[in-house]
C-alpha positions as CSV (number, residue, x, y, z in Angstrom):
1,X,110.4,81.2,86.4
2,X,110.1,79.5,90.0
3,X,111.7,81.5,92.7
4,X,113.3,78.3,93.5
5,X,115.5,78.7,90.1
6,X,117.2,81.5,92.0
7,X,119.4,81.6,95.0
8,X,120.9,84.7,96.1
9,X,119.4,88.3,96.0
10,X,121.0,91.6,96.6
11,X,118.7,94.4,97.4
12,X,120.2,98.2,97.9
13,X,118.6,100.6,100.1
14,X,117.3,98.0,102.3
15,X,117.4,99.5,105.8
16,X,113.7,100.8,105.5
17,X,110.8,100.9,103.6
18,X,110.4,99.3,100.3
19,X,113.9,97.8,100.3
20,X,113.2,96.2,103.9
21,X,110.3,95.0,102.9
22,X,111.7,93.4,99.7
23,X,114.4,91.6,102.1
24,X,111.8,90.2,104.4
25,X,109.5,88.9,101.2
26,X,112.5,87.4,99.4
27,X,113.7,85.8,102.5
28,X,110.7,84.1,102.9
29,X,110.9,82.7,99.8
30,X,114.1,81.1,101.1
31,X,116.7,83.3,99.3
32,X,119.9,84.4,100.4
33,X,119.4,87.8,100.7
34,X,122.3,90.4,101.0
35,X,120.9,93.8,102.4
36,X,122.9,96.5,101.4
37,X,122.4,100.2,103.0
38,X,124.5,102.7,105.1
39,X,122.5,102.1,108.2
40,X,124.3,99.6,110.3
41,X,122.1,99.2,113.2
42,X,118.7,99.3,111.1
43,X,120.6,96.7,109.0
44,X,121.2,94.5,112.2
45,X,117.7,94.6,113.3
46,X,116.6,93.4,109.6
47,X,119.2,90.5,110.1
48,X,118.3,89.4,113.1
49,X,114.3,89.6,111.9
50,X,114.8,88.2,108.6
51,X,118.3,85.9,108.5
52,X,119.6,88.4,105.6
53,X,123.3,89.2,105.3
54,X,123.9,92.7,106.1
55,X,126.5,95.1,104.3
56,X,126.8,98.5,105.9
57,X,127.8,100.1,102.8
58,X,126.8,103.1,100.8
59,X,126.0,102.8,97.2
60,X,128.2,105.2,95.7
61,X,131.3,103.4,97.4
62,X,132.5,102.1,94.0
63,X,135.2,100.2,95.6
64,X,133.3,98.4,98.3
65,X,130.4,97.7,95.7
66,X,133.0,96.4,93.4
67,X,134.4,94.1,96.2
68,X,130.9,92.7,96.8
69,X,129.9,91.8,93.3
70,X,133.3,90.1,93.1
71,X,132.8,87.8,96.3
72,X,129.3,86.8,95.5
73,X,127.2,85.6,92.5
74,X,123.6,87.4,92.6
75,X,120.7,85.9,90.9
76,X,118.6,88.5,91.7
77,X,119.5,92.4,92.0
78,X,116.8,94.7,93.5
79,X,118.3,98.5,92.5
80,X,116.1,100.5,95.3
81,X,118.2,102.9,96.9
82,X,117.2,106.1,96.3
83,X,117.4,110.0,97.2
84,X,115.0,113.3,96.8
85,X,115.8,116.7,97.1
86,X,112.5,118.5,95.9
87,X,113.5,121.3,94.2
88,X,113.0,123.3,90.8
89,X,116.1,123.7,88.6
90,X,116.0,127.2,89.5
91,X,116.8,126.8,92.9
92,X,118.7,123.2,92.7
93,X,122.4,123.7,94.1
94,X,125.3,121.5,92.7
95,X,125.5,119.4,95.8
96,X,122.0,118.3,95.5
97,X,122.4,117.5,92.0
98,X,125.4,115.5,92.3
99,X,124.3,113.5,95.0
100,X,120.7,112.7,93.4
101,X,122.8,111.6,90.2
102,X,125.2,109.6,92.3
103,X,122.7,107.6,94.0
104,X,119.9,107.3,91.9
105,X,121.6,107.0,88.4
106,X,125.2,106.5,88.7
107,X,124.8,103.8,91.5
108,X,122.6,101.8,89.4
109,X,124.8,101.8,86.6
110,X,127.7,100.6,88.2
111,X,125.5,97.9,89.9
112,X,124.4,96.8,86.6
113,X,127.9,97.2,85.2
114,X,129.5,95.1,87.9
115,X,126.4,92.2,88.3
116,X,124.6,91.8,85.3
117,X,127.7,90.4,83.1
118,X,127.6,87.6,85.6
119,X,123.8,86.9,85.3
120,X,124.4,86.7,81.4
121,X,127.3,84.4,81.8
122,X,125.4,82.1,83.8
123,X,122.3,82.8,81.4
124,X,120.0,83.0,84.8
125,X,119.0,86.4,86.6
126,X,116.7,89.1,87.1
127,X,117.1,93.0,87.4
128,X,114.3,95.1,89.1
129,X,115.0,98.8,88.8
130,X,112.6,100.7,91.2
131,X,111.8,103.7,89.2
132,X,109.0,106.2,89.7
133,X,106.1,107.9,88.3
134,X,108.3,110.9,88.1
135,X,110.4,109.2,85.3
136,X,107.1,109.3,83.3
137,X,105.1,112.0,84.3
138,X,105.8,115.8,85.5
139,X,105.1,117.3,88.7
140,X,106.3,120.8,90.1
141,X,109.6,121.5,91.4
142,X,111.4,118.4,91.4
143,X,113.7,118.5,88.1
144,X,116.8,116.6,89.0
145,X,114.5,113.5,90.7
146,X,112.6,113.7,87.5
147,X,115.7,113.5,85.5
148,X,117.3,110.7,87.1
149,X,114.2,108.4,87.1
150,X,113.8,109.0,83.6
151,X,117.1,107.6,82.9
152,X,116.5,104.6,85.0
153,X,113.2,104.1,82.8
154,X,115.7,104.1,79.8
155,X,118.3,102.0,81.2
156,X,115.5,99.5,82.3
157,X,114.6,99.3,78.6
158,X,118.0,99.4,77.3
159,X,119.1,96.4,79.3
160,X,116.6,94.5,77.6
161,X,118.3,95.1,74.5
162,X,121.9,94.2,75.8
163,X,120.7,90.9,77.3
164,X,118.6,89.7,74.2
165,X,119.4,85.9,73.8
166,X,120.1,85.7,77.6
167,X,117.5,84.1,80.3
168,X,118.0,87.3,82.4
169,X,115.1,89.5,82.9
170,X,114.4,93.2,83.7
171,X,111.2,94.6,85.6
172,X,111.1,98.4,86.4
173,X,108.6,99.2,89.2
174,X,107.1,102.5,89.1
175,X,105.6,103.5,92.1
176,X,103.4,106.7,93.0
177,X,103.0,107.6,96.6
178,X,103.4,104.9,99.0
179,X,103.3,104.9,102.6
180,X,106.9,104.7,103.5
181,X,109.3,106.9,105.8
182,X,110.9,108.6,102.4
183,X,108.7,111.9,103.2
184,X,110.3,112.1,106.6
185,X,114.0,111.6,105.2
186,X,113.0,114.5,102.7
187,X,110.6,116.7,104.6
188,X,111.8,115.9,108.4
189,X,110.1,113.6,110.5
190,X,107.4,115.7,112.2
191,X,103.5,115.7,112.4
192,X,103.3,118.3,109.7
193,X,104.9,115.7,107.2
194,X,102.6,113.0,108.2
195,X,99.6,115.0,107.8
196,X,100.9,116.5,104.3
197,X,101.8,113.1,102.9
198,X,100.3,110.2,104.7
199,X,97.6,110.9,107.4
200,X,93.8,110.5,105.9
201,X,95.5,108.8,102.3
202,X,94.5,105.4,101.2
203,X,98.1,104.6,100.2
204,X,100.2,101.1,99.2
205,X,102.6,100.0,101.6
206,X,105.8,98.7,101.0
207,X,104.8,95.3,101.2
208,X,102.6,95.9,98.3
209,X,105.4,97.1,96.3
210,X,107.3,93.8,97.6
211,X,104.5,91.9,96.6
212,X,104.7,93.1,93.1
213,X,108.3,92.6,92.9
214,X,107.8,89.0,93.9
215,X,105.1,88.3,91.3
216,X,107.4,89.5,88.5
217,X,110.5,87.5,89.8
218,X,108.1,84.2,89.9
219,X,106.7,85.1,86.5
220,X,107.1,81.6,84.1
221,X,110.5,81.4,82.5
222,X,108.8,82.9,79.0
223,X,107.6,85.8,80.8
224,X,109.1,89.2,81.4
225,X,107.3,91.5,83.2
226,X,109.2,94.6,82.1
227,X,107.2,97.6,83.7
228,X,105.0,97.7,86.4
229,X,103.3,101.2,87.6
230,X,101.4,101.2,90.8
231,X,99.9,104.2,92.3
232,X,97.1,104.8,95.0
233,X,93.6,104.0,93.6
234,X,92.8,107.6,94.6
235,X,95.9,109.1,92.9
236,X,96.5,110.4,89.0
237,X,99.4,111.5,87.3
238,X,99.7,114.2,85.1
239,X,97.8,117.6,84.7
240,X,97.9,120.9,82.2
241,X,98.6,124.2,83.6
242,X,97.9,127.3,81.4
243,X,98.9,130.9,82.7
244,X,97.4,134.0,81.0
245,X,99.9,136.3,79.8
246,X,98.8,138.8,82.5
247,X,99.7,136.2,85.3
248,X,103.0,135.3,84.3
249,X,106.4,136.9,85.4
């Protein structure tokens, strides 16, 4: 449906990367955009640049999220906040597992629980969940992240079932590698990190993901763009590894 049919949006993880790009894109469409993230200074800069309404809040703060959801009626919800701690389950620790589950999954569930019923009641809305190719394909050493993103994938599909009969749409965006600062957050902001993940690669930008989200939101009312997988042209997922018995531990 036309973007003009929507008035308000909430974007989590909005202080940088994909989240900030989505805020910028939706503000350009004339929406009142609420930008949620932990970093108050980055949010202040984003608000000065775009006119968004900043909320310095952690997505795991249940009471704070509940207050926000009770104060505003959101037409668009973009669940973008996420963290990663790349580690095999053989080496994972409890704190890392809890962190990824809390931010990547539990917060998304609570956002849906608190905000989507209002959309259903008003018979208008759009939920955009930022998943990952990690929710669909396997690659080594990232067990908890894969598990949380796979859960977001299934939640996105289940929301469509729960909302059947309402004019509320659900879109899952599954990026591959994108040129954002998530790699610096996970591996440290260093020349080595940039060389490993960014430099020399032809990568989608955060603005490309924001444009895909805007495309899904602006689709005709009869169209629900349910799933978009976005990867670099020179990236493919998957693979098959087979060890000889002599090479196994």
